[in-house]
BALOBA-1460 file (C-alpha; in Angstrom, 3 decimals):
// residues 124
<rec num="1" residu="a" x="-48.036" y="14.332" z="38.688"/>
<rec num="2" residu="a" x="-49.152" y="12.129" z="41.618"/>
<rec num="3" residu="s" x="-46.492" y="13.599" z="43.902"/>
<rec num="4" residu="g" x="-47.457" y="17.080" z="42.703"/>
<rec num="5" residu="a" x="-51.092" y="16.353" z="43.559"/>
<rec num="6" residu="s" x="-50.215" y="15.019" z="47.005"/>
<rec num="7" residu="s" x="-48.221" y="18.178" z="47.857"/>
<rec num="8" residu="p" x="-49.793" y="21.125" z="46.014"/>
<rec num="9" residu="s" x="-48.002" y="23.673" z="48.204"/>
<rec num="10" residu="r" x="-44.665" y="22.556" z="46.774"/>
<rec num="11" residu="s" x="-45.752" y="22.696" z="43.123"/>
<rec num="12" residu="s" x="-47.372" y="26.078" z="43.598"/>
<rec num="13" residu="f" x="-44.147" y="27.324" z="45.234"/>
<rec num="14" residu="v" x="-42.153" y="26.004" z="42.243"/>
<rec num="15" residu="s" x="-44.486" y="27.674" z="39.752"/>
<rec num="16" residu="r" x="-44.372" y="30.959" z="41.687"/>
<rec num="17" residu="t" x="-40.562" y="30.952" z="42.102"/>
<rec num="18" residu="s" x="-38.848" y="32.035" z="38.883"/>
<rec num="19" residu="c" x="-35.380" y="30.918" z="39.985"/>
<rec num="20" residu="f" x="-36.354" y="27.254" z="39.518"/>
<rec num="21" residu="s" x="-37.265" y="27.847" z="35.878"/>
<rec num="22" residu="k" x="-33.807" y="29.343" z="35.224"/>
<rec num="23" residu="p" x="-30.985" y="27.041" z="34.195"/>
<rec num="24" residu="s" x="-29.023" y="25.787" z="37.166"/>
<rec num="25" residu="f" x="-25.884" y="27.519" z="38.434"/>
<rec num="26" residu="r" x="-23.914" y="24.526" z="37.190"/>
<rec num="27" residu="e" x="-25.383" y="24.832" z="33.672"/>
<rec num="28" residu="t" x="-24.757" y="28.601" z="33.453"/>
<rec num="29" residu="t" x="-21.232" y="28.181" z="34.817"/>
<rec num="30" residu="l" x="-20.482" y="25.436" z="32.275"/>
<rec num="31" residu="a" x="-21.989" y="27.507" z="29.456"/>
<rec num="32" residu="q" x="-19.944" y="30.544" z="30.546"/>
<rec num="33" residu="l" x="-16.794" y="28.423" z="30.789"/>
<rec num="34" residu="q" x="-17.385" y="26.982" z="27.314"/>
<rec num="35" residu="h" x="-17.962" y="30.475" z="25.930"/>
<rec num="36" residu="d" x="-14.841" y="31.834" z="27.675"/>
<rec num="37" residu="t" x="-12.796" y="28.856" z="26.481"/>
<rec num="38" residu="k" x="-13.937" y="29.430" z="22.884"/>
<rec num="39" residu="q" x="-13.177" y="33.158" z="23.196"/>
<rec num="40" residu="y" x="-9.754" y="32.393" z="24.694"/>
<rec num="41" residu="a" x="-9.023" y="29.861" z="21.921"/>
<rec num="42" residu="k" x="-10.114" y="32.441" z="19.321"/>
<rec num="43" residu="q" x="-7.874" y="35.103" z="20.914"/>
<rec num="44" residu="q" x="-4.952" y="32.664" z="21.072"/>
<rec num="45" residu="q" x="-5.444" y="31.775" z="17.384"/>
<rec num="46" residu="q" x="-5.659" y="35.496" z="16.525"/>
<rec num="47" residu="q" x="-2.457" y="36.156" z="18.474"/>
<rec num="48" residu="q" x="-0.801" y="33.181" z="16.767"/>
<rec num="49" residu="d" x="-1.915" y="34.480" z="13.349"/>
<rec num="50" residu="n" x="-0.688" y="37.971" z="14.240"/>
<rec num="51" residu="m" x="2.645" y="36.541" z="15.406"/>
<rec num="52" residu="e" x="2.970" y="34.528" z="12.194"/>
<rec num="53" residu="d" x="2.085" y="37.628" z="10.149"/>
<rec num="54" residu="g" x="4.535" y="39.638" z="12.226"/>
<rec num="55" residu="d" x="7.141" y="36.915" z="11.802"/>
<rec num="56" residu="q" x="6.604" y="36.869" z="8.028"/>
<rec num="57" residu="r" x="6.844" y="40.674" z="7.946"/>
<rec num="58" residu="y" x="10.012" y="40.493" z="10.073"/>
<rec num="59" residu="q" x="11.496" y="37.817" z="7.775"/>
<rec num="60" residu="q" x="10.566" y="39.960" z="4.738"/>
<rec num="61" residu="q" x="12.144" y="43.045" z="6.330"/>
<rec num="62" residu="q" x="15.288" y="41.057" z="7.190"/>
<rec num="63" residu="k" x="15.458" y="39.773" z="3.594"/>
<rec num="64" residu="q" x="14.993" y="43.309" z="2.229"/>
<rec num="65" residu="h" x="17.613" y="44.597" z="4.665"/>
<rec num="66" residu="v" x="20.131" y="41.959" z="3.526"/>
<rec num="67" residu="e" x="19.341" y="42.714" z="-0.141"/>
<rec num="68" residu="l" x="19.764" y="46.440" z="0.548"/>
<rec num="69" residu="v" x="23.122" y="45.876" z="2.274"/>
<rec num="70" residu="h" x="24.277" y="43.787" z="-0.725"/>
<rec num="71" residu="e" x="23.079" y="46.485" z="-3.141"/>
<rec num="72" residu="v" x="24.873" y="49.212" z="-1.148"/>
<rec num="73" residu="e" x="28.054" y="47.100" z="-1.114"/>
<rec num="74" residu="r" x="27.726" y="46.525" z="-4.871"/>
<rec num="75" residu="l" x="27.235" y="50.257" z="-5.532"/>
<rec num="76" residu="k" x="30.111" y="51.112" z="-3.200"/>
<rec num="77" residu="g" x="32.293" y="48.680" z="-5.153"/>
<rec num="78" residu="m" x="31.190" y="50.267" z="-8.433"/>
<rec num="79" residu="v" x="31.863" y="53.798" z="-7.156"/>
<rec num="80" residu="l" x="35.280" y="52.796" z="-5.767"/>
<rec num="81" residu="g" x="36.058" y="51.082" z="-9.087"/>
<rec num="82" residu="m" x="35.043" y="54.223" z="-10.984"/>
<rec num="83" residu="m" x="37.103" y="56.378" z="-8.634"/>
<rec num="84" residu="d" x="40.119" y="54.118" z="-9.235"/>
<rec num="85" residu="k" x="39.599" y="54.430" z="-13.007"/>
<rec num="86" residu="i" x="39.246" y="58.231" z="-12.717"/>
<rec num="87" residu="d" x="42.324" y="58.282" z="-10.493"/>
<rec num="88" residu="d" x="44.315" y="56.200" z="-12.998"/>
<rec num="89" residu="a" x="43.129" y="58.341" z="-15.923"/>
<rec num="90" residu="g" x="43.921" y="61.508" z="-13.946"/>
<rec num="91" residu="n" x="47.373" y="60.211" z="-13.075"/>
<rec num="92" residu="r" x="48.054" y="59.261" z="-16.701"/>
<rec num="93" residu="w" x="46.829" y="62.692" z="-17.812"/>
<rec num="94" residu="c" x="49.028" y="64.413" z="-15.207"/>
<rec num="95" residu="d" x="52.006" y="62.261" z="-16.292"/>
<rec num="96" residu="q" x="51.380" y="63.253" z="-19.928"/>
<rec num="97" residu="i" x="51.161" y="66.953" z="-19.006"/>
<rec num="98" residu="v" x="54.310" y="66.715" z="-16.866"/>
<rec num="99" residu="n" x="56.142" y="64.803" z="-19.608"/>
<rec num="100" residu="t" x="54.965" y="67.257" z="-22.259"/>
<rec num="101" residu="g" x="55.917" y="70.156" z="-19.985"/>
<rec num="102" residu="n" x="59.306" y="68.624" z="-19.232"/>
<rec num="103" residu="k" x="59.907" y="68.007" z="-22.944"/>
<rec num="104" residu="a" x="58.891" y="71.588" z="-23.710"/>
<rec num="105" residu="c" x="61.182" y="72.876" z="-20.964"/>
<rec num="106" residu="d" x="64.017" y="70.687" z="-22.221"/>
<rec num="107" residu="h" x="63.341" y="71.947" z="-25.752"/>
<rec num="108" residu="v" x="63.352" y="75.596" z="-24.583"/>
<rec num="109" residu="n" x="66.526" y="74.990" z="-22.540"/>
<rec num="110" residu="e" x="68.239" y="73.300" z="-25.482"/>
<rec num="111" residu="n" x="67.205" y="76.117" z="-27.803"/>
<rec num="112" residu="a" x="68.281" y="78.761" z="-25.289"/>
<rec num="113" residu="e" x="71.572" y="76.971" z="-24.755"/>
<rec num="114" residu="a" x="72.070" y="76.702" z="-28.525"/>
<rec num="115" residu="m" x="71.195" y="80.372" z="-28.945"/>
<rec num="116" residu="v" x="73.519" y="81.424" z="-26.111"/>
<rec num="117" residu="n" x="76.276" y="79.207" z="-27.539"/>
<rec num="118" residu="s" x="75.731" y="80.720" z="-30.987"/>
<rec num="119" residu="w" x="76.070" y="84.216" z="-29.499"/>
<rec num="120" residu="i" x="79.096" y="83.496" z="-27.309"/>
<rec num="121" residu="p" x="81.666" y="83.689" z="-30.128"/>
<rec num="122" residu="f" x="80.476" y="87.222" z="-30.985"/>
<rec num="123" residu="h" x="80.890" y="88.354" z="-27.357"/>
<rec num="124" residu="h" x="84.605" y="87.427" z="-27.315"/>
């Protein structure tokens, strides 16, 4: 107060000049830096969280993809197995028809031959 009293012009200048009542450039810069640093840290954490979420989603998708591939392979195996069974059954069925047909043909041929043979004596 004594120095203020000895030089009133200075104190009146200080009171009239608003810039001196504001926080110093250094203080505002530090405050801004702290704020920016916090914001940056928050953004980094958010990005990290997003990456981890994304990574988990990616891992989940990969897992689902692998499971799907296995399921498709399993179904393909089942279908191929069924087709083999159908094929085998079809082949057996065809063989039976062919055998039955052959037997019938043989039977008809034998009967025809027998009939022809039974007629031959009468033709002489």
